[in-house]
BABADO-480642 format. One record per residue (C-alpha): residue in one letter; x, y, z; residue number from 0. Coordinates in nm, 2 decimals. Layout:
PT; a; X; Y; Z; NUM $
...
//
This chain:
PT; m; -2.05; 4.16; -1.51; 0 $
PT; d; -1.91; 3.80; -1.50; 1 $
PT; f; -2.19; 3.56; -1.46; 2 $
PT; f; -2.01; 3.20; -1.40; 3 $
PT; f; -2.29; 3.06; -1.58; 4 $
PT; f; -2.15; 3.20; -1.90; 5 $
PT; s; -1.78; 3.15; -1.82; 6 $
PT; y; -1.62; 2.91; -1.96; 7 $
PT; e; -1.57; 2.62; -1.75; 8 $
PT; f; -2.00; 2.63; -1.67; 9 $
PT; y; -1.96; 2.48; -2.04; 10 $
PT; h; -1.67; 2.26; -1.98; 11 $
PT; a; -1.82; 2.06; -1.68; 12 $
PT; c; -2.17; 2.10; -1.82; 13 $
PT; f; -2.02; 1.96; -2.16; 14 $
PT; l; -1.79; 1.68; -1.96; 15 $
PT; a; -2.10; 1.58; -1.78; 16 $
PT; g; -2.33; 1.52; -2.05; 17 $
PT; a; -1.96; 1.30; -2.26; 18 $
PT; f; -1.99; 1.09; -1.95; 19 $
PT; v; -2.39; 1.02; -1.93; 20 $
PT; f; -2.36; 0.99; -2.27; 21 $
PT; l; -2.05; 0.73; -2.29; 22 $
PT; a; -2.20; 0.51; -2.00; 23 $
PT; a; -2.58; 0.56; -2.16; 24 $
PT; a; -2.39; 0.36; -2.51; 25 $
PT; t; -2.16; 0.15; -2.33; 26 $
PT; y; -2.46; -0.06; -2.17; 27 $
PT; g; -2.68; 0.01; -2.46; 28 $
PT; g; -2.43; -0.20; -2.63; 29 $
PT; i; -2.34; -0.39; -2.41; 30 $
PT; l; -2.80; -0.50; -2.44; 31 $
PT; l; -2.70; -0.51; -2.81; 32 $
PT; a; -2.41; -0.72; -2.77; 33 $
PT; m; -2.61; -0.99; -2.50; 34 $
PT; p; -2.82; -1.25; -2.77; 35 $
PT; w; -2.41; -1.26; -3.04; 36 $
PT; l; -2.26; -1.37; -2.72; 37 $
PT; e; -2.47; -1.60; -2.63; 38 $
PT; r; -2.50; -1.74; -2.92; 39 $
PT; y; -2.16; -1.87; -2.98; 40 $
PT; d; -2.21; -1.98; -2.57; 41 $
PT; c; -1.94; -1.69; -2.39; 42 $
PT; y; -2.08; -1.77; -2.04; 43 $
PT; v; -1.86; -1.75; -1.75; 44 $
PT; v; -1.70; -2.08; -1.69; 45 $
PT; r; -1.70; -2.20; -1.35; 46 $
PT; n; -1.46; -2.29; -1.05; 47 $
PT; i; -1.36; -2.30; -0.71; 48 $
PT; g; -1.34; -1.90; -0.71; 49 $
PT; s; -1.69; -1.84; -0.88; 50 $
PT; h; -2.01; -1.75; -0.63; 51 $
PT; h; -2.29; -1.69; -0.93; 52 $
PT; r; -2.55; -1.92; -0.99; 53 $
PT; g; -2.67; -2.00; -1.36; 54 $
PT; k; -2.59; -1.95; -1.67; 55 $
PT; i; -2.43; -1.57; -1.69; 56 $
PT; p; -2.28; -1.47; -2.04; 57 $
PT; h; -1.96; -1.27; -2.00; 58 $
PT; g; -1.74; -1.10; -2.32; 59 $
PT; a; -1.94; -0.70; -2.20; 60 $
PT; g; -1.58; -0.58; -2.23; 61 $
PT; l; -1.55; -0.58; -2.52; 62 $
PT; v; -1.80; -0.33; -2.50; 63 $
PT; v; -1.63; -0.19; -2.28; 64 $
PT; v; -1.25; -0.16; -2.39; 65 $
PT; a; -1.47; -0.07; -2.79; 66 $
PT; v; -1.64; 0.25; -2.68; 67 $
PT; t; -1.34; 0.37; -2.43; 68 $
PT; i; -1.12; 0.34; -2.71; 69 $
PT; g; -1.33; 0.51; -2.96; 70 $
PT; s; -1.39; 0.77; -2.74; 71 $
PT; l; -1.06; 0.91; -2.65; 72 $
PT; l; -0.91; 0.89; -3.01; 73 $
PT; s; -1.25; 1.12; -3.09; 74 $
PT; a; -1.08; 1.34; -2.86; 75 $
PT; k; -0.76; 1.31; -2.96; 76 $
PT; l; -0.83; 1.41; -3.30; 77 $
PT; f; -1.13; 1.69; -3.20; 78 $
PT; v; -0.81; 1.80; -3.04; 79 $
PT; l; -0.56; 1.82; -3.35; 80 $
PT; f; -0.83; 1.91; -3.58; 81 $
PT; l; -0.96; 2.23; -3.33; 82 $
PT; p; -0.68; 2.31; -3.14; 83 $
PT; q; -0.91; 2.60; -2.98; 84 $
PT; y; -1.05; 2.35; -2.84; 85 $
PT; r; -0.82; 2.24; -2.60; 86 $
PT; f; -0.95; 2.05; -2.30; 87 $
PT; v; -0.68; 1.69; -2.43; 88 $
PT; d; -0.36; 1.68; -2.44; 89 $
PT; p; -0.40; 1.49; -2.79; 90 $
PT; n; 0.05; 1.35; -2.74; 91 $
PT; s; -0.03; 1.29; -2.36; 92 $
PT; t; -0.05; 0.87; -2.31; 93 $
PT; t; -0.33; 0.75; -2.29; 94 $
PT; l; -0.42; 0.92; -2.66; 95 $
PT; s; -0.12; 0.77; -2.84; 96 $
PT; l; -0.20; 0.54; -3.10; 97 $
PT; t; 0.04; 0.29; -2.97; 98 $
PT; f; -0.17; 0.28; -2.67; 99 $
PT; f; -0.46; 0.18; -2.83; 100 $
PT; a; -0.34; -0.07; -3.00; 101 $
PT; v; -0.18; -0.24; -2.65; 102 $
PT; l; -0.61; -0.21; -2.48; 103 $
PT; f; -0.63; -0.36; -2.83; 104 $
PT; f; -0.42; -0.61; -2.87; 105 $
PT; l; -0.45; -0.73; -2.48; 106 $
PT; c; -0.88; -0.69; -2.53; 107 $
PT; l; -0.87; -0.94; -2.82; 108 $
PT; c; -0.58; -1.18; -2.65; 109 $
PT; s; -0.77; -1.18; -2.36; 110 $
PT; f; -1.15; -1.24; -2.51; 111 $
PT; t; -0.99; -1.59; -2.65; 112 $
PT; d; -0.86; -1.66; -2.34; 113 $
PT; d; -1.24; -1.66; -2.23; 114 $
PT; l; -1.30; -1.88; -2.53; 115 $
PT; k; -1.10; -2.18; -2.43; 116 $
PT; p; -0.92; -2.08; -2.07; 117 $
PT; k; -0.56; -2.04; -2.19; 118 $
PT; s; -0.24; -2.10; -2.01; 119 $
PT; v; -0.12; -1.88; -1.66; 120 $
PT; v; 0.21; -1.85; -1.86; 121 $
PT; y; 0.07; -1.75; -2.19; 122 $
PT; r; -0.17; -1.48; -2.04; 123 $
PT; l; 0.11; -1.34; -1.83; 124 $
PT; s; 0.34; -1.37; -2.12; 125 $
PT; l; 0.07; -1.11; -2.36; 126 $
PT; q; 0.08; -0.92; -2.06; 127 $
PT; i; 0.40; -0.83; -2.03; 128 $
PT; f; 0.47; -0.76; -2.38; 129 $
PT; a; 0.19; -0.48; -2.31; 130 $
PT; a; 0.33; -0.39; -2.01; 131 $
PT; i; 0.64; -0.36; -2.20; 132 $
PT; f; 0.52; -0.10; -2.45; 133 $
PT; a; 0.31; 0.10; -2.18; 134 $
PT; v; 0.59; 0.17; -1.99; 135 $
PT; t; 0.85; 0.34; -2.19; 136 $
PT; l; 0.55; 0.55; -2.34; 137 $
PT; i; 0.49; 0.69; -1.92; 138 $
PT; p; 0.69; 1.03; -1.90; 139 $
PT; g; 0.95; 1.08; -1.58; 140 $
PT; e; 0.95; 0.87; -1.34; 141 $
PT; v; 0.73; 0.71; -1.16; 142 $
PT; l; 0.97; 0.63; -0.78; 143 $
PT; l; 1.01; 1.01; -0.83; 144 $
PT; g; 1.35; 0.98; -0.86; 145 $
PT; y; 1.39; 0.81; -0.54; 146 $
PT; a; 1.48; 0.43; -0.76; 147 $
PT; p; 1.76; 0.37; -1.02; 148 $
PT; y; 1.59; 0.43; -1.34; 149 $
PT; a; 1.61; 0.09; -1.45; 150 $
PT; l; 1.47; -0.02; -1.09; 151 $
PT; d; 1.18; 0.29; -1.16; 152 $
PT; k; 1.06; 0.08; -1.50; 153 $
PT; i; 1.06; -0.27; -1.39; 154 $
PT; f; 0.82; -0.12; -1.11; 155 $
PT; a; 0.63; 0.05; -1.33; 156 $
PT; l; 0.61; -0.33; -1.54; 157 $
PT; l; 0.53; -0.49; -1.27; 158 $
PT; f; 0.28; -0.27; -1.09; 159 $
PT; i; 0.05; -0.28; -1.44; 160 $
PT; v; 0.09; -0.62; -1.47; 161 $
PT; a; -0.05; -0.69; -1.09; 162 $
PT; y; -0.29; -0.41; -1.10; 163 $
PT; a; -0.44; -0.56; -1.44; 164 $
PT; n; -0.50; -0.90; -1.32; 165 $
PT; f; -0.61; -0.77; -0.96; 166 $
PT; v; -0.90; -0.59; -1.16; 167 $
PT; n; -0.97; -0.88; -1.34; 168 $
PT; f; -1.02; -1.08; -0.95; 169 $
PT; l; -1.26; -0.83; -0.98; 170 $
PT; d; -1.48; -0.95; -1.20; 171 $
PT; g; -1.67; -1.21; -1.10; 172 $
PT; c; -1.87; -1.06; -0.77; 173 $
PT; d; -2.11; -0.90; -0.88; 174 $
PT; g; -2.10; -0.52; -0.89; 175 $
PT; m; -1.71; -0.53; -0.72; 176 $
PT; c; -1.49; -0.48; -1.07; 177 $
PT; g; -1.71; -0.18; -1.16; 178 $
PT; v; -1.75; 0.02; -0.84; 179 $
PT; q; -1.36; -0.04; -0.74; 180 $
PT; v; -1.23; 0.11; -1.15; 181 $
PT; v; -1.56; 0.38; -1.09; 182 $
PT; a; -1.46; 0.49; -0.77; 183 $
PT; v; -1.06; 0.54; -0.84; 184 $
PT; c; -1.08; 0.73; -1.14; 185 $
PT; l; -1.35; 0.94; -1.06; 186 $
PT; g; -1.09; 1.01; -0.72; 187 $
PT; l; -0.90; 1.08; -1.06; 188 $
PT; v; -1.08; 1.33; -1.15; 189 $
PT; a; -1.13; 1.51; -0.88; 190 $
PT; i; -0.76; 1.52; -0.76; 191 $
PT; g; -0.72; 1.77; -1.06; 192 $
PT; i; -0.98; 1.95; -1.06; 193 $
PT; v; -0.90; 2.02; -0.60; 194 $
PT; a; -0.56; 2.13; -0.75; 195 $
PT; f; -0.64; 2.30; -1.04; 196 $
PT; d; -0.36; 2.16; -1.28; 197 $
PT; t; -0.50; 2.14; -1.59; 198 $
PT; g; -0.13; 1.95; -1.74; 199 $
PT; f; -0.27; 1.64; -1.53; 200 $
PT; n; -0.69; 1.69; -1.61; 201 $
PT; a; -0.57; 1.71; -1.99; 202 $
PT; s; -0.37; 1.42; -1.98; 203 $
PT; v; -0.48; 1.17; -1.67; 204 $
PT; g; -0.83; 1.31; -1.54; 205 $
PT; f; -1.01; 1.32; -1.89; 206 $
PT; s; -0.81; 0.93; -1.97; 207 $
PT; a; -1.02; 0.81; -1.66; 208 $
PT; l; -1.34; 1.02; -1.64; 209 $
PT; i; -1.37; 0.78; -2.02; 210 $
PT; l; -1.33; 0.50; -1.83; 211 $
PT; a; -1.50; 0.56; -1.47; 212 $
PT; a; -1.82; 0.63; -1.81; 213 $
PT; t; -1.83; 0.30; -2.01; 214 $
PT; m; -1.76; 0.13; -1.60; 215 $
PT; t; -2.09; 0.31; -1.50; 216 $
PT; g; -2.25; 0.20; -1.79; 217 $
PT; f; -2.18; -0.17; -1.75; 218 $
PT; l; -2.23; -0.14; -1.37; 219 $
PT; l; -2.56; -0.12; -1.43; 220 $
PT; l; -2.60; -0.46; -1.58; 221 $
PT; n; -2.35; -0.59; -1.35; 222 $
PT; w; -2.53; -0.50; -1.03; 223 $
PT; q; -2.65; -0.86; -0.85; 224 $
PT; p; -2.85; -0.96; -0.97; 225 $
PT; a; -2.55; -0.99; -1.25; 226 $
PT; k; -2.71; -0.95; -1.61; 227 $
PT; i; -2.31; -0.96; -1.78; 228 $
PT; f; -1.92; -0.98; -1.66; 229 $
PT; l; -1.65; -0.81; -1.83; 230 $
PT; g; -1.41; -1.17; -1.88; 231 $
PT; d; -1.12; -1.09; -1.97; 232 $
PT; a; -1.13; -0.88; -2.27; 233 $
PT; g; -1.28; -0.65; -2.02; 234 $
PT; s; -1.12; -0.68; -1.72; 235 $
PT; i; -0.76; -0.68; -1.84; 236 $
PT; p; -0.73; -0.44; -2.06; 237 $
PT; a; -0.91; -0.18; -1.81; 238 $
PT; g; -0.71; -0.30; -1.51; 239 $
PT; f; -0.45; -0.18; -1.76; 240 $
PT; l; -0.54; 0.16; -1.83; 241 $
PT; l; -0.66; 0.22; -1.45; 242 $
PT; a; -0.27; 0.09; -1.33; 243 $
PT; v; -0.15; 0.33; -1.65; 244 $
PT; l; -0.35; 0.62; -1.49; 245 $
PT; l; -0.22; 0.62; -1.15; 246 $
PT; l; 0.12; 0.60; -1.24; 247 $
PT; l; 0.09; 0.87; -1.46; 248 $
PT; a; 0.00; 1.01; -1.13; 249 $
PT; s; 0.21; 0.97; -0.96; 250 $
PT; s; 0.50; 1.13; -1.20; 251 $
PT; h; 0.32; 1.42; -1.23; 252 $
PT; g; 0.37; 1.42; -0.81; 253 $
PT; y; 0.06; 1.31; -0.68; 254 $
PT; w; 0.19; 1.01; -0.58; 255 $
PT; e; 0.00; 0.97; -0.25; 256 $
PT; v; -0.27; 0.99; -0.47; 257 $
PT; a; -0.13; 0.69; -0.64; 258 $
PT; v; -0.13; 0.48; -0.29; 259 $
PT; i; -0.46; 0.62; -0.13; 260 $
PT; l; -0.69; 0.61; -0.39; 261 $
PT; p; -0.66; 0.17; -0.44; 262 $
PT; l; -0.49; 0.05; -0.13; 263 $
PT; y; -0.82; -0.18; -0.12; 264 $
PT; g; -0.64; -0.33; -0.37; 265 $
PT; y; -0.33; -0.29; -0.30; 266 $
PT; c; -0.37; -0.51; 0.10; 267 $
PT; d; -0.64; -0.74; -0.06; 268 $
PT; a; -0.44; -0.84; -0.31; 269 $
PT; g; -0.13; -0.82; -0.18; 270 $
PT; f; -0.20; -1.03; 0.15; 271 $
PT; t; -0.40; -1.31; -0.02; 272 $
PT; l; -0.09; -1.33; -0.27; 273 $
PT; l; 0.10; -1.33; 0.04; 274 $
PT; g; -0.05; -1.57; 0.20; 275 $
PT; r; -0.12; -1.84; -0.03; 276 $
PT; i; 0.30; -1.79; -0.10; 277 $
PT; i; 0.40; -1.90; 0.23; 278 $
PT; r; 0.14; -2.17; 0.23; 279 $
PT; r; 0.34; -2.32; -0.10; 280 $
PT; e; -0.04; -2.30; -0.25; 281 $
PT; k; -0.06; -2.27; -0.62; 282 $
PT; f; -0.13; -1.86; -0.64; 283 $
PT; w; -0.19; -1.82; -0.96; 284 $
PT; q; -0.54; -2.10; -0.96; 285 $
PT; p; -0.87; -1.95; -0.89; 286 $
PT; h; -0.96; -1.95; -0.51; 287 $
PT; k; -1.18; -1.82; -0.25; 288 $
PT; q; -0.91; -1.66; -0.07; 289 $
PT; h; -0.95; -1.30; -0.14; 290 $
PT; f; -1.10; -1.10; 0.17; 291 $
PT; f; -1.40; -1.05; -0.02; 292 $
PT; r; -1.45; -1.37; -0.20; 293 $
PT; r; -1.45; -1.50; 0.20; 294 $
PT; a; -1.70; -1.24; 0.27; 295 $
PT; i; -1.96; -1.36; 0.06; 296 $
PT; e; -1.82; -1.72; 0.13; 297 $
PT; q; -1.94; -1.70; 0.48; 298 $
PT; g; -2.31; -1.57; 0.46; 299 $
PT; r; -2.28; -1.16; 0.36; 300 $
PT; e; -2.48; -1.08; 0.08; 301 $
PT; p; -2.26; -1.01; -0.27; 302 $
PT; r; -2.50; -0.66; -0.24; 303 $
PT; q; -2.34; -0.55; 0.11; 304 $
PT; v; -1.98; -0.67; 0.03; 305 $
PT; v; -2.00; -0.41; -0.27; 306 $
PT; r; -2.10; -0.16; -0.08; 307 $
PT; a; -1.89; -0.20; 0.24; 308 $
PT; t; -1.63; -0.16; -0.05; 309 $
PT; a; -1.75; 0.14; -0.20; 310 $
PT; l; -1.78; 0.34; 0.16; 311 $
PT; v; -1.43; 0.31; 0.21; 312 $
PT; n; -1.33; 0.35; -0.13; 313 $
PT; v; -1.52; 0.74; -0.10; 314 $
PT; c; -1.31; 0.75; 0.24; 315 $
PT; l; -1.03; 0.72; -0.01; 316 $
PT; v; -1.10; 0.96; -0.18; 317 $
PT; a; -1.18; 1.21; 0.03; 318 $
PT; l; -0.85; 1.14; 0.19; 319 $
PT; a; -0.63; 1.20; -0.14; 320 $
PT; l; -0.87; 1.50; -0.16; 321 $
PT; a; -0.79; 1.64; 0.17; 322 $
PT; a; -0.36; 1.58; 0.16; 323 $
PT; i; -0.34; 1.75; -0.22; 324 $
PT; r; -0.52; 2.05; -0.06; 325 $
PT; a; -0.32; 2.08; 0.24; 326 $
PT; n; -0.02; 2.06; 0.02; 327 $
PT; g; 0.28; 1.83; 0.31; 328 $
PT; i; 0.44; 1.59; 0.30; 329 $
PT; v; 0.35; 1.54; 0.65; 330 $
PT; y; -0.05; 1.54; 0.58; 331 $
PT; d; 0.00; 1.34; 0.26; 332 $
PT; l; 0.20; 1.05; 0.57; 333 $
PT; v; -0.10; 1.11; 0.82; 334 $
PT; a; -0.37; 1.06; 0.49; 335 $
PT; v; -0.20; 0.74; 0.39; 336 $
PT; a; -0.22; 0.60; 0.78; 337 $
PT; v; -0.59; 0.67; 0.84; 338 $
PT; a; -0.63; 0.50; 0.43; 339 $
PT; t; -0.43; 0.22; 0.60; 340 $
PT; l; -0.61; 0.24; 0.93; 341 $
PT; l; -0.92; 0.19; 0.72; 342 $
PT; v; -0.92; -0.06; 0.44; 343 $
PT; a; -0.72; -0.29; 0.73; 344 $
PT; v; -1.10; -0.24; 0.92; 345 $
PT; l; -1.21; -0.34; 0.60; 346 $
PT; l; -1.04; -0.64; 0.59; 347 $
PT; w; -1.12; -0.71; 0.91; 348 $
PT; w; -1.53; -0.67; 0.87; 349 $
PT; m; -1.51; -0.95; 0.68; 350 $
PT; t; -1.29; -1.17; 0.79; 351 $
PT; r; -1.50; -1.16; 1.10; 352 $
PT; t; -1.80; -1.24; 0.91; 353 $
PT; r; -1.87; -1.64; 1.01; 354 $
PT; n; -1.90; -1.52; 1.35; 355 $
PT; a; -2.17; -1.21; 1.26; 356 $
PT; v; -2.37; -1.48; 1.08; 357 $
PT; r; -2.36; -1.80; 1.33; 358 $
PT; a; -2.51; -1.54; 1.60; 359 $
PT; r; -2.75; -1.35; 1.40; 360 $
PT; q; -2.87; -1.70; 1.25; 361 $
PT; g; -2.86; -1.74; 1.63; 362 $
PT; r; -3.06; -1.50; 1.68; 363 $
PT; a; -3.29; -1.54; 1.48; 364 $
PT; r; -3.41; -1.90; 1.56; 365 $
PT; q; -3.47; -1.83; 1.90; 366 $
PT; g; -3.67; -1.60; 1.85; 367 $
//
């Protein structure tokens, strides 16, 4: 009789759960050890018009997050190469290639120099585009599934990586926002591979997503309101870069609806904000408070409240992506995308309607 408790799947699940907890704890401990060093070298968040935090808060936790992430992926690659009978990950996948490790390390170091002394936007974007070119060459297949010429497919992938990495960077200024967003999308990618019974997807995308989710969870424990530390560019840019590549890999595997639904909040918030600033002929590359989540905080919402609302919507997006995969049909995919768009639209509407809500609550408090 075959008992589940003695099955390979059970032990595999226990191994992954244990690895998640271990990596989250290692990242948490590593950041605690790094904080005195960061404070000694004055690695504090630079306040600007887009800031909501008060006091001197260190940044640079991304150094630990990136180090643990790269170390974990490299260890998994070596483990499988020397013990091929335990093939829980594909050592030849994009995010486990030595070139990709070098790209992440390069981004982390260059971004950390920006944390120490802010550089021009041209300098930062040039380095990011340079790194994205290498990453795009490592992505197999076509992310647009053959519906566009090959050259346009690669250009789209490059622009997507740079844009999404910068959006994750924008989130880092709000307590808990960056960690919640990245962890939600990563765990959604892990769940997709499990529900679809796609071992190839799990070995190439799901495992890397699980590693990033674990390290960002360790960071999130210290970044929850009131934040004790922030990622800084050294962590937010590489984390967004890696997550963008994972989403593109999901699309190249045929799960285009997943790549659309899971990060839909990010697309809409960043996209509408950027479009509005361009239409108004503003300098959209400069710090500002026009992102929807920032406007909600400016108008009276607590950061914790905004992050929880965003997290709830992200959970719904993961559920919709899973439902679309299980239904397995273009009509169901389109319905899931439409419902996800509606949910995000409601969230953005809620964020822009906070001024009236706060005023009404303050008025009732005065009357009482």
